[in-house]
N, C-alpha and C positions, 0 to 999 in steps of 0.2 A: 111343278107340283106345288099347290098352295100349302103353306105351313103356318100353323098358329101355335101359341104356347100350350093350349090345351091338348095338342097332339103330341107334345114332347113330355115324356116321363121325367120327373125331377132327378131320378137316379142316373140319367144319361147326360146331365149337364156337365160340360167340360170333358166329355169322353172323346177319345181319338185325337188328342192334340199333340201327342208325341209318340214316337215309335215304341212298340212294346205290346204286352198283353194286358187286357182288362177283362174281368170275369164277373158275371152276376148270376145269382141263383134265384129261381122263382120261389118266393115264399108268400103264401096267401095271395097268389095271383099278381104279385108285384116283384119287380127285379130288385134284388138286394146285393150290393157289392160284396164280393168275396175277398177276405184279407189276403194279401200277397203271399204270406207263408203257407196258405192253403191252396195255392195254385197247383193244379195237377191232381188234386184229390176230388174224386167224383163219387157220388153215392147213387146206388141203383134206383132209389126211389125218388130222385129229384130230376129237374130239368134246369139247364144252364144256358147262358148266352156268353159266348167268347168273342171278343173283338181283338183282331190282330192288326196293328197299325205298322206300316212299313214306310220309311222315308226313302224316296226315290231320288235319283241323280238330278231329275228335272227340278227338284225343289218342292214338289208336291208330296202329299201323303196318300198312300193307298190303304184302303180299308177292306178287310175280309171279315165277315161276321158268320160265326157258326152257332147254331143252337143245338145243344146235345140233349138227347132224350134217354134217360135211364130205362133199364129194362122194366122196372116196376113203377115208373112214373104214371100219373093218372092222365087220362085223355084231356081233361080240362087244363092241367098244367102244361101239357105238350102244346095245346092250342094257344095258351097264354104266351109261351116262349116264342112261338112263330109270329104272333101279332106284335109282341114287343120288339122282335128283331126288325120288323118293318118300321116301327117307330124310331129305333136306334139309327137305322139307315137314313130316315128323314132328318134326324138331328145332325147327321154328318153331311147333309147336303144332297142326299138321294143319289148316290153313285156307287155304293158298296156292293160287292158280290156277296151273296148270302148262301149258306150251305146248311142243309138239314143233316144232322148226325145222329144215328141210332146206335145205341150200345152194341158192340160186337161187330158192327158193320161201318165203322167210321171211315172217312176218306183218309188217304195218306197225307193230304195237305193238313188236315186237322191233327192227326197223330204226330206229325213232324213238329208241331208247336210244343209238344210235351215229351221230347226225347228223354230217355229211350222208350218210354211206354207210359200208359196209364193202367192202373189196376183198380177198377171201381170197387168200392166197399159196400157191404150190405147196409141198408138204412135209408133214411130220407126225412125230409122236413114235413111235408103235407101228406105224405103217404101213410103216416101213422107208425112208421118204423122209428126206432131209436138208433142213433148213430152208434157204431160199435165202440164200446168203451175199451180203454187200455186194460189188457188182461194178460195172463201168462201165455207164453208163446204157444201157438197151435200149429202143428204140422200141416202144411198145405201143399197141394199139387197144382201147377199151372201148365197149360199148353201154350206154346209160342208158335206163331205163324207169321211169315213175311220175310222178304229179302232186303227191302229198303226201310220199311218201318215195321214194328212188331205189334201184332194184335195179341194181347195176353188175355187168357180166360181161365178162371179157376174151375177145375174139374174135380169130381169126387176122388178122394184119396183112396184109390183102389187100383189093383193090377189091371182090371178090365179097362181102365181109362188109358193105359199105355198102348202104343201101336208103333209100327215100323216106319211110318211116314212123317211123323211130327217130332217136335222137340219138346221135352218136358223139363220143368224146373221143380225139384222137390226141396221145399224149404223146411228144414228141421231146426231144432233148437241150437245145435252146435255146428252144423255143416249144411251147405247148400250144394245140391247135386244137380248137374245138367245131364239129362239122358238124351242122347242123340239117336233118333231112329235111323236105321240103316239106309232108308230111302230119302233121308233129308239131305239138302244141299249144304255145301261148305258155307255159303253166304248166310243161309238161315241159321246155321250153328253159331257163326260169328255174331250175328245180330242178337241171338238169344243170350249170349254172354253179357251183352249190355243190360239185359233184364236181370241177370244174376247179380251184376254189380249194383243195380238199382235196389234189389231186394236186400242185398248186404248192407248198403248204406242206410236204407229206410227203416228196416226192421231189426237190424243187428248193430246199429251205430258203427258200421264199417269193420266190425270185429267178429269174424267167423271164418272157418275154413271153406274152401271151394274144391269140388271134385267134378271131373268130366267123365261120364260113363258112356262107353260106346256100345251100341246095340250089338249083341252077339259076342261080346268080350267074355273070356273064360272067367269062371268064378275064382280062379287062383289069384286074381288081382284083389288085394285087400279092400280097396275102395269100392270095387264092383260088388264084392260080397257084402260090404256094409250097406250099399244101396238096396240090394235085393232083400236084405234082412228086414227092411221096413215093410216089405210086401209079403212077409212070411216065407221067404226063400225064393230061389229062381224057378221059373216055369215058363214054358213057351208062351209067347204073347199071342193073343187072339188076332184074327184078321180084322182089319179096321172095317167097321160098319159105316155105311154112308148115311150121314145125318142130313137134315134139311139144310144145315149151314154149308155142307160140303157139296151139295148138288149144284151143278152149273146153272146159271140163269138162263131160262129159256129164251130163244131168239124171239124178238118182238118186232113186228113191222113198225117203222117210224110213222107217227101220226101227229098232225098239227091241229090244235083246238083253239078256238077263239072263245073268250069268256064273255058271256052276255048275261047280265043280271045274276052273276054268281054261278052260272051253269056252263058246262062245256059243250061247244058246238063244233063239229068237224069243219075244218077250214082248208081250202086249197084242193087241187086236183091230183095230188101225189108228188108233183115236182116242187121242191123247196127252193124258193128264191127270196132274196131280201125284200122284194117288192110286196110280199104278202103281209108284212108287218106294218101296221099303222101306228103312228106315234101317240094316238089318243086311246089305244086299246091295250089289253093284256092278253097274252097267249100262253098256251101250254104245249111244249114239244115233248111227246112221250116216245122215248127210245127204249123202253123196257127197263133195263138196269139203271139207265140215266134218264132223269126227268128234268126238264128245264122250264122255268116260268120266266117269260120275257115281258117286261113292263115298259111301255112307252113313256117318253119324257113328259108328256102332257097328261098322264093319268093322275088321278087324285089318290090321296092316301087310302081312302075307303076302297077304291078300285084295286089297289095293291093288296090290301088285306083280304079282299074277296078272292083274288088270284091265289094267295097263299093258302086259304082254306080249301079252294078247289084242288090245288096240287096235293095237299095233305089227304083229301078224300080219295083222290085217284089211286094213291099207293097204299091206302089203308086196307088191310085185310091180310089173311094168312098166306095168300099166294104171292105176295110181293114184299117180303120182309127186308130184302136187301136193297131195294130201289133207293137211289140217292137223288135228292132234289137240290138243284142249284137255281138260285134266283138272280137274274141279270137285268140290268137297267140299260135302256137304249143308249148307245154310244160307249158303253163300258162292257160289252160282251166279251166273254172269255174265248180263247182260241178254240177250245173244245166245242163250244156252242156254235161258233161260226163255221167250223169244219163239217157240221151236219148238213149244211146247205149246199145245193148244187152250185150256186154262185153267190158270192158275197163281195161287194166292192171293197177295195182297199181303204177307202175313206167313205164312211156312211154320210148320207145327206142329212146331217143333224148338226145344229149349232150347239156346241157344248161351251158353256160359260161358267163363270164363278157365281152367277146370280143366286142360284139355289143355296149354295153354301154361305154366300154373303148375307142372305136374308136370315138364315138360321143364326149366323153369328150376331147379327144385329139384335135379334130377339133375345139371345142369351146375354148379350152385353148389357141390355137394359135390366137384366136380372142380377147384374154384378158379377157375371162369370167371365173369367179370363178366356178370350177366344182367339188368342194369338195363333194357336196351332191349327185352327179351322181354316184359316186363309192360306192360300198358296204362297209359299216362301220363294224368294228369288233363288234361282239355281246357283249352286256354288261354281264360280268360274275358276277353273284351274287349268294351267297349262298341262297338256298330256306329258307324262313322264315315261321314259323308256324302261325303267326297272331292269336295267342290265348294265354291267360294268363295261364302259365304252373305252377302256384302255387296253384292249386285247390286240390280237394279231389277226389280220384279214388277208385272205387270198381270194382272187376272183378269176374265173375262167369263162371264156366265150364258147358256146357250143356251136360247132360248125359241122354239119352232117352228123356222124356218129362219134365225133371226137370232141375233146375239150381243149382249148388253147389258153394257156396261162397268160394273164394280162399283167404288164409291168405295173408296179406300184404307182407310178406317176399317172397312169391312165385308168386305174381300177375304179374310179368314181365316174367314169364317162361311159354311159350305156347308149345303145342304139335301139330304137323302137322296133326294128325289124329282126332283132336277135333275141336269143335266150341266153341266160347267164346262170352260172353256178357260183355261189359264194360259200366260203368256209370261214367262220369266225370262232376263234378260241380265246377264252378268257378264264381267269381264276375265280372259282367259286369259293364257298366257305371252307371246304376241306378237300376239293379235288378240282381238276381242270374241267371246264365245261366247253361244249361245242354247240354251235348253231350252224347247220348246213342247210342251204335252201336254194330254190330256183326262182328266177325272175323272168317272167314272160312278157316281152314287149307286145304292144297292141298289134303290130304288123308281123309278128313272128309266125312261122308256119308250124302246123301240127306235128310234122315229123320230127322237128328239132325239139319241140316241147316234150314229146315222148322220149326222145333220146336223152334230154336233160334229166328227166325223172328217173330213167334207168341208171344213168351214171351216178346220180345222187343216192339211189338205193344201194348201189355197190359201196359207195363211200360210207354210208351209215352202217351197213352190214359189217364192213371191215373194222368198225369201231364198236362192234357188238351191240348195235342199236342204242348206244348211250347218247349220241347227239340228239338235240332237238331238230326236227326237220320242218322246214317252212316251204310253203308254196305261195308265191306272191305274183300278182299281176300288176302291170303298169297302171298307174292311176289309183291303185288301192293299197299302196305301200303302208305298212304300219309304222308307228313311231320308232320301234326298235330298229327297223331296217334303216331309216333315215339317220338315226343317231349313230349307228355303226359306221356309216359312210361319211357322216358330217356334212360334206358338200357333195352334191349329186347333180349330174347333168344328163339329160336325155336328149339325144340327137335324133332327127328323123332318119329313116332308111335303115340300112344294115350292112354288115361286113361279112356275114356268114354265107356258106354255100347255099343253104336252104333259101335264104332271102334272095340271093342273086339268081338262083334257078327259078324261083317263083316270078320274079320280075321279067325274066326272059320268056318264060312259058306264057304268061298272061299278056306279054307285050305292052306293059304299062311303064310309065315314067319312073325311073329310079330317083327317089327323093333323098338319097343319102347325102348327109351334110357335107358341104365343100367349103373350105376356108375362104375361097375367093368368091363365093356366092352371097346372096342376100339371105340372112337368117334372123328370125325374130324369136326371142326367148322370154317366157313369162317367169318371173322370179317369185318364189314363194318360200314359206318357212317361218319359224318362230324365233330364230336366233342363230348365232354362229354355229351352234351344235346341231342345227337342223335347218338346212337351207338347200333349195333346189332351183335349178334353171331348166325349164321344159321348153323345147323347141316347138313352136306352133306355126301355122301358115303365115307367111309374111304379108298379111293384108291388114287393113285398118280394123276390120270387123273382129280380129283376134284380140284387140286391146280390151282392157277392162279397167274401169276407174278405181277398182279396189286393189290393183296390183302395180308393180313396177316391171319394166321391160328393158331388155337389151336388144338393140337393133344393130346387127353387125354386117358389114360388107367389106369388100377387099380394100377399100380406100378410107372408110369412115366407120365410126362406132358412135351410136347414140344411146343414151340411157333416158328412159321415159318414166315419169312418176305420175301415177293417177291421182286425181284430186282427193281421193279417200285414203291415200297412203300416209304413213308417218315417217319420221326420221329412222326408226328401226328398219322399216322396209327398205328405205333408200340405202342404209348401211349394208344390207345384204347384197345389193347390186354391186357396190364397190368391192365386196369380198369375192363375188363370183366372176367379176370381169376378167381376172387373170386366167381363168379356166377357159375362156371363150375367145377374147379378142387377141389380135396380133400384138406382140410385145412393144412394137415401135409405133403403134397407132394410139393417138390421144382420143379419149372419149369426150363427147359433148353432151351436156345435160339438157333435157327437154322436160318442161312441165306441161301438164294437160291444160290446154287452152292457149298456150303460147308457143306452139311447135313451129319449127322453121319449114320453109317450102321444100327443102331437100329431104327432110324427114318424111313428109307425106309422099314425095315422089318415089322414095324407096319402097313404100308400102302400096304403091299403085293408086294413090289418091285417097281423099277422105271418104269415110262412110260411118254409119252408125255403129255403136258398139255398146255392150252392156256395162252396168256399174255394180251389179250385185255379185258378191263373192261366191266362188264356186263352192257348193256344199259337199261335204264328205260325210259318210256314215259316222255318226257320233256313237261313242261307247254308251251302252245302256246298262241297266241292272242285269247282272249275270243270271243265267239259268243253267242247271246241270241236268243232263239226261243220261240214263243207263241205256246202253245200246245192245241190240242183238242183230247180227247180220248173217243171213242164211240164204243161199241160192240167189244172190243178187238183191234180196229184199232187206230193207232196213226197218227195224221196229225200235221205237224209243219210248221211254217212260220217264217223265220228269221226276227229279228228286227234289222235294221241297225243303226249304230252310236247311240247305246242305252244309256240311262241314267235312273236314278231311277224313273222318272215320267212315263217311259214306263211300269213299273210293275203295272198292274191293279189288284185291290183287288178281282175282280170276276174271275180271270183267273189263269192258271198254266203256268209257264215258266221253261225253261231249260237253264242253263248257262253252256256252254261247253268250257273248256280250254284245251282239249285233254288229260291231265293227270288225270282229274276227272270231274264229272258233278254234278251240283246242281239242284235239282228240287224244285222250289219256289212255294209255295201254298198261294194264297191270302186268307184273312180272310172270304171273301164272297163265297168261293168255297163250293159247297155242300158236305155233308158228304160222299156220295157215291164215288165221284171223289177223295176225299181226301184219301180214303182207297186204291186207285189204284196208289198212288204216286210212290211207288217202282217199280211197273209194268211199269209205264210210263218211268221211268229212264232206266229200262232194255230193253224196246222196242226201246228206242232211241239208246242205244249202239248196239243193234242188227241190226237196219236199217242203222246206220252210214250215216246219211243224207248228211254230208259234204264229204263223201268218203275219210276220212282221216285215214282209217285203225284203228279205235277205238277198244280197247280191250274190250271184253265182261265182263272182270273182273276189269275194272277200278272202282275206288271208286265212290259210289253214296251217295250224301248227300240229305236229305229231310229237307227243311227249311220252317217253317211257318212264314207268315208275322208278323212282330212285334218282332220276336225272331232271327233276322239275326245275325250270328256271324261275327267277324271281318274278318275271312278268306273268307267270301262271300262279305261283303260290300266293300272290298278293290278294287273291280272291278268297283265301282261307286264313284261318288262324293256324299257321303251318308249324308242324313239328317234324323236322327232317329225319329224326331218329326213327319215326314210325315207318316212313317210306323206305328206310334202309334195312328194315328187319327181314329175316329169312322165314320161309315157311308159308303156308297158305293163310287165308284170313283168320280162320278159326285158331290155328296154332299161335299166330301173332297175338290175337286178342286174349287168348288164354294165358299167355306169358305175362301180358300187361295186367290182367285181372289178378293173377296169383301174386305178382310182385308188387302190386299196388301202384305201379307207375310205369313209364316207358323205360325199357332197359337200355343200358349203355351199348352203343353199337360201335364196333371198330371202324375208324375212319379209313376209307379206301385210299390207297396210295395214288399219287398223281401218275397219270399215264404218260408214257413217252409219246410225243406227238407222232402221228402217222404221216408218212410222206406219200405223195401220189406222183407218178411219172418220174421218179428219181429225185424229186425235190423234197426238201424237208418241210414239214408243216409249220415249223418255226422259221419264219422268213429270214432271209439274209437282209442286208441293208437295202437292197433294191426292192424287197417285198414287204418291208415293215410298214405297217399302217402308221399314219400320223398319230401323234398323241391326242386321244379324244377321251374326255372324261366328264361324267356328270357328278362325280363324287367330290365333296368338299375337301377330301384328303389329298386330292390330286389337282395340279394346276396345268391347264392346257398350254402347250408351247407349239408355236407354228414356225415353219420356215427356218429350222436350225441350219446353220451353214455347214458345209462339209468339214471345214476346219474344226468347228466346235464338236462335230460328231467324232472326229478322229481323236480330239483331245479327251472328250468325255469317255471314250472307250477305255482309256487307261484307268478310269475310276469306277466305271459301272460294274456292278455285280452280274456276272453272266447268268446267275440263277434267279435274278430278280423276276418278279411276276410279269413285267412288261418291258421289253427291250426298247420300246420307243418312248418311254417316259423320261423326263429329265433326270439326270443323276442327282443324288442327294447333296445338300450343301456340306462341304467338309469344313469343320470348325478349325480354328487355330489351336494347334496342339503343341504343348511344351513337354516333350518326353523327359523323364528323369535321367535316363542314361542312354547312351547310343554306342552301338558296336561299330567297328570299322566297316563291316559289310552293309549295315544299314546306312551309314554315312554315304557309301558309294551309291546306294540305291537312290537316296534323296538327291544326290548330286546329278545322277543321270536323269532323274525325273525333272529337276529344275532346268537342265539343258534342253530337254524335250519341250518343256513349257515355253522356254525363251524362244525356241525356234518357231513355235506356232503362234505366239502371242501377237505377232505383227498382223496376222490375218484378221484379228478382232478389231484392229484399229482402222481397217479399210471400211469406207462407207458402203453400206449395202446398196444394191441396185434399186431403182424406183419401185415402189409398192411392195418392197420386201424388207422394209425396216421393222422387223419384228422384235429383235433383241435390242434393247436400248443401247445407244452409243456410249452411255456413261458407264457401262459395265466393262471393265478392263481386267485382263488377266495378265499378271506380270510375275516373273520369278522373284522369289524372296531371298535376299542374302542373309546368311546367318549373322546373328549379333556376336560381336567379339566378347570374350569373357570380361566381366568387370574386375578391375584391379582390387586387390585386397588392401584395406586400410593399414597404415603403418601403426604398429603397436609394439610396446616392449613386453617383456616377459611378465611384468607385474600387472600390466593393463590388459585384461582379457575381456573383449566385447561379449555381450550376452547374445549368443546365436544358438538356435536349436539345430538338431541334426538335419532337418529338411533344408534349412537355408544353406548349410554347409554343402549338402549334396548338390543343390541347385547352382551353387557357386562354381562347382567343378564341371558342370555340364555345359554344352553349347545349346543355347536356346534356338530351336529351328522352327520357323513358321512355314507350314505347308501351304500349298495352293488353296485359296478360297474361291470356289465357283459359285456365283449367284446368277443363274440364268433367269430365274423367275422367283416370285415369292412363294415360299413353301410353308405349309402348315407346321406349327410348332416352332417357327423361327422367332428369335428374340425381337424386341420392339425397336431395334436399331435399323438403320438403312445402310448396312455395310456395302460399299461399292456401288451404291445406286444414288444417282443425283436426284435431289428432291426439288419440287417446284411448288409455287403457291397454288392454292385451290382455284383462285380466280383464273389462272392460266390453263388449268387442267380440265375444267368443265367444258362440256360440248358447245355451250353458247358463248364461250370466251371471245372477246374482241381481240385478244392478243394470245392466240393459242400456242402451245408448245409444239414444236415439230420433232420428228424423228423419235417418237415414243410408240409403245405398243398401245394402240387406241382401245384395245379390249380390256386393258388393265390400268386404266388411268389412276385408280386409287392407290396403286403401289408406289406412285411417285410423290405421294404426300409424306410429309415428315410424320414421325410417330405421334408427336404432340398434336399436330393439326388433324391427323387421322382420328385420334381419340375425340377431338372436339366435334368433328363433323359426324362421325358414325356412332359416337357414344360407346365405343368399345375399342379394345386393342385389335391390332391386325391378326394376332393369333386367334382371338375369339371370333373375329369376322370370318376367317377361312374355315372355321369349324361349322359354319352355318350351311344348310343345303344351298345348292346352286341357285334355286329360284329365289331364296330369301336374299342372297348376295345381290342378285340382279335387281331385286325390288329396292334395296337400299341405294344401289348405284343410280337407278333411274330417278329416285327422289332427289338425289344430289346432283343430277345432270352429269353423271360420270359414266353413263352406259349408252 
């Protein structure tokens, strides 16, 4: 589309450069910016243009333009608003979606920009009306309609305006009444309370009483009597009369028109396909209530203005007051528009570039306008975060037939592609224990065992009163939370379950189950020690990829292969995962792409071509929230725009979709039958792909019950946990909040006693404890603790601590003031125990297991003898206070100091830890230090050198988020 400066209204210069709202009012046929304090105030005699700019994860900006037409606006003003909207789109690069909004029939998308509602005021600029002046309070009556957003309309203050189907707000000078019609829903009543709060804040400065009146409530209630007194006393309400606004929209056959010289011409033979739309034409798709104007990328600004006028003319008239018009540009069609066609390709044959926006930016830049926001910004590159405490307890079962078999802790991160698994992960939340129970389906697993796994998980979740978050995960689509819980994860080919073995026997196919004495090739992937995987692939050269590292394992040799596009971080993951795969006595040999040995290629059956591009995974996109209705196997969803926590109603089911995974949220008031269909609802959503975003049917599905929302769900909201812990239905909860002026204090639930399955405790014993895994800066990861250390640490660990697998706290040197004989015996016994175990710490660890630095030594401490008193005569009295006298009589006892790793809050000394120069600790050192924990090189720096290199103390460093710590370490070559 050609653009010139004469096409761009000066009022739109610099518009849409940052996220937020911008509003213009049409005055004398020109757009005039509305001051921000007046946003949300609309006058019935005016027309407005509203621009909503959204910043996307991709780094680009999305623009939605709405032009709002007041009830009393003139036709000329309405036409000006429509034409100016086209010009604003041109100023933004010609890719915005545009919506026509008519007072009283606004789209939910528009109303969601002005939550909780808009209440248009009488008056206007060009209509000849005067804006309402501030005057003495006038009693008004409003009718409220809507479950997700509220349409508010002022009606005559009369008993005849009331009915049993709607909700009414009576605004008096000293009190606001909400009258709930007996046929209104709980969700509508709750949303209407937001209108009550808005009226209270806007027209009463937040100071007035609020009363809820139930239709049919007896007059004996004082507030009910007061309400009816405004209408001259109680009397039966009349039956609601059907108005034009309440009549359903007549069904309308879908018709496609092509615009030729401003006129509509029928186009097509009835079947709608993408091929009917030409890039140099404009079209109108008339669906009755919904009308769409489609504009090709190569159409001119004049063509688009003619298309807008034609669409306005189509819906103009008394028979189509509710019709909504949406204007879409080729390449930027909405999902609703695309769904109207019998076929629509996933990727349209259109080249979408930044040329249009760049040309507009260049024009504006010559006028001295800052155009930074008009050009696409680079996407923010962030490592995905698990948003879950990874220091909890993990249990894993393999499903075999209809049973589940508990897997020992040493093997619980080793899965087989032909099997199904159940995992239960428990961790501490803010005020209660949290649970995540899920299934993992291997690519080669059988349907019978998948169904069995789901049935077993449902029983486990039900036994915990539906409090756990439930997850359904397929191999190859694992979310970051899953990988972070397991830390290191290996997937072998084949399977060990009955179902897989029977399947192989019935189909008479080769059993590919991994054998230690066979040839196996593993692709290594992940982002770091907290998230690393080894996936077994076919042992052929075509399975290699230049973007990955591999482990090639056979009975007599082990090779590690590094692709040319990998870095040292990728290669470090190989070293960490080797212990889980190779035989302990076999030495690995390193191979780099392009310099492989002949033996390496022989194990793979010879050389062949292989790819170099990294395997793509579904990336997280901007989230969408949907309200769900599931009946007789059919799923109906409605999108909730600009959502927040208050949109989650306890009576309903919602789906949050961020493309890489979906979350099914179930309110506390949802009936038990619907609750059981939660997973089916999630799978139906993936199947229908309502946003036409090519969702994978195997995307992870989480089922979340209200009140047990995990951090990786609440991160999409500005979350208040007190709201989700309230009792009662949505209306009762919101009424409590509105009347109290804030969220009430909710009693914190007590921690549950972990539930055991099959006679085993859900709190694992030492054989079932997960390794310490943490993404929290408050916790430090410790790997490979020796049995001797575990035995010793058990004497000092608090059994009620939040995680039994985390290292014990550092015990400081304590000098007690006094000591009883019993306590002296206790210390003596403890010192003896320490002495008997200390020798085990002096023994060098086996190869590849030197995790605890050798320099850490635990030795018993002998008590200091009491200091002799100085000789003095009776006349020479030394000046001593009472405290010194007391200390002189006591035995100073130094208890054991354990420093297994650096802990947050520790002083800036290096107690018990040998320090080394920075030059020997960095990864590129020519004289590297041996026998240290290579994942924590920085801990071996002295306090002084640490401060010089990092610019902060160790204490401050370990308060940083994990990703920031790693960033500092990488910059200093310590990672």
